[in-house]
N, C-alpha and C positions, 0 to 999 in steps of 0.2 A: 611314479612314472614321470619321465621328463617329456614335456610337450615339445614337438619338433615339427619343422617344415623343411622339406627337401633334405632330410637327414641332418639338419642343423638345429640345435636347441634354440627355442624361442628366446631364452634368456641371453643368448649370444648375439642376437640381432638388435640393431638400434630400434628403440621404441619411440615413435613419433606421434604427437597429437596434432591433428589438422583441424583448425578452427576457421570455419567459413559459413556464412549464412546462405550461400548459393549452393543448393543441393547438387547441381550438375558439376560445378567446379570441385566441390568437396569429394564427390564420388570419383571423379576422374583422377584427382590427385591421389586419393587413397588407393585406387586400383594400381596406378603406375608405381607408387612407392612399394606396395606389396609385391609387385612383379620384380622389384629390384632389391629384394631381401630386407625390407623394413617391416617391422610390426607396427601397424597403424590403427589408431582409434580416432574417431572423429567427434567433433562438437559443433553445434550450429551457431553458437554465440559465446560471448565471454562468460556469462553466467553458467551455461552448460559446461564450458571448459573447466571452470572451478570445481563443479561437482565431480567431473570425471577425475580431476587431479587429486581428489580426496582418496580415491581408491587405487590409483595407478601411479607408478613412477615413469618418467619419460626422459629420454636423452636430449630431445629438442622439440620445439613447437614450430609449426608452420601456421601463421596467423594472417587472415585477411584484414586489411586496414579499414575498408569501408563497410563496417557492419552496423546495423541499426542498434540503437541504445548505446552501449559502451563500445567505442571504436577499438580497432586493433591497437592504435597508438596509446589510448587510455589504458587498455588492458595490459599492454607491455610495461607501461610506466608503473602501474599498480603492482605488477608481478615483481618488478625490480626491487621493491621495498622488502621483499621476503625471500627472493630466490635469484640465483644467477643462471638459471636454466636457459640454454641458448634459444633465441627466437629469430626465425626468418620471417620477414613480413612480405606479404603478397599484396600488390595494389595496382590499380590502373593509373595511379599517379606516378609518373616517372621522372619528373623534373628534379634537378639537383637539390633544390631547397626542400622538396618533399623527402628525398632520401636522407638528407642531413637531419631533418626533424625526426625521422625514424631512429637514427643513431643517437640523437640527443635523449630520447626516452629510453634507450638501453637496448635497442635491437642489435643483433649480431650481423645480420645481412638483410638485403632488401632486393626483391625481384619484381620488376614491373610486369604487369599483364599487357598483352598476351605474352606468354613465355613458352619456351621449348621445355617439355618435361625432362629431357636429359640434363638441361642446365639446372633445374631444380634439384635433381639427384646429385649432380656434381657439387653444387653449392652446399647442400646438406652434408655430404661426405667431407667437404673441406672444413665446415664448422665443427663436425665431430672430431676430425683429426686435430684441429687447433685446440679444442677443449681437452682432448686426451693428452696432448703433448705437454710435457713439463720440461722446462729448461733447467736441467740439473746443474748447469754451470753457474747459475745465478744463486748466490748465497743469501740466506736470510738477512734482512736489513732492518735497522731502526730508522724510521722516517718521522722525525718529530716525536709525538707521543705514541705513534703507531709502530708495531712490528709487522713486517711483511715476510711471510714464508712463501717462496715461489711454488711450493707444492700445494698451496691452498688459495682459493679465490676469495680471500678476505684479508682484512686488516684487524689487528687486535692490540689491546694495550694491557692485557692481563685480566681485565674485567669486562670490557665491552668488545663486541665483535662487529665489524662493519663489512657487509657483503660487497663484492665487486662483480660487475658483469663480466662475462667471458672476455669481451673486447678490452675492458679496463684492465683485467688481470693480465692478459697477454701483453698489453702495452707496458704495464708496470714491470712484468718479468723481463721484457726486452731492455728497458731502461736500467733495471737493477743488475742485469748481467754485465753492464758496462757503467756502473755507478761512477760518477765523477767525469764521464766522458760525454762529449756532445754527439748526439745522434740526429741525423737529418730527418725531416718529415717523410721523405721518400723511402728512406731506409726503414723507418718504423712502420710505414704502411706495408712494405714488402714483408717484413718479419711477422706482422700481425695478420697478414692476409686480408687487409682492408682494400677493397676495390674501388671505393668511391673517391679515392684521391687524398691528397695531403690535407684538404680542408677537414676531412673526417677525423684525421689525427688531431687537428686543433680542437675539434669538438670534444674528443675523448680526453685530451689534456685538461680542458676546462672542467669536465666532469670529475676527473681525478683530483684536481686542485680543490674543488669544493669539499672533498673528503679528507684531504691530508693537510691542507694549509689553514692556518688561523686567519690569514688575511690574503684572499685570492688576488688582490690588487698589487700586493708586494710579496710574491711567493718566495719562500726561503729554500724550499726543497726541490720543487719541480720548476726549473727556471727556463725562460726563453732566452736563447742566445741569438740575438738579431742576425738575420741573414744566414744562419747555420742550422738551427734546429732547437732541440731541447736537451737539457742536462738534469739528471737526478742526483741530488746530494743526500746520501744516506750513510749510516754507520754500520759496519759489519757487526753481527751479533755473535 
């Protein structure tokens, strides 16, 4: 028997894990997402979320930042060591520096409280579309020791594999699609669906360099072109 809701199989619906220590917010978010055709499971903190994730697979996480014990930022940073699962952070902190910190630890989007529930749904749908979309025009590239296949969110060298976040992978796909050409920060932000502006692209470039460059102070492959943007130097495979 195939489980279904409104005649749509549950397996076809996006599965979301909502992690928030506030019972009221957690229940409100859960009910609204369910009303908009998401399958939702909730967790009250990071430890609870880890237990839930042992038994279920999710398409994305909605995580509160200000949780007791392990914060949402710490949880996201830890998650990035083993998974590229998309994460949308919820927080009362809405300043630019706070949003940039969220992106630095690997978040895919950032929604300050209070928020309009329809915006949460729209942002989740945008994340899921970006995650599902593969830029077929980008060919596999060799970047230093690493091979990058645009159809996978990881780097490999034949032995080791290095996971990329969804934002990092989208950025690398965009650069790989025009390897050897300069792309502006604004253009990259638009392609990657990053709404926090060009500074966020700089943060993601810094994260990528830590993974692909031997010397981040003198990058050979992901280069800054002063006043213009960024350029990726790779070899077709």
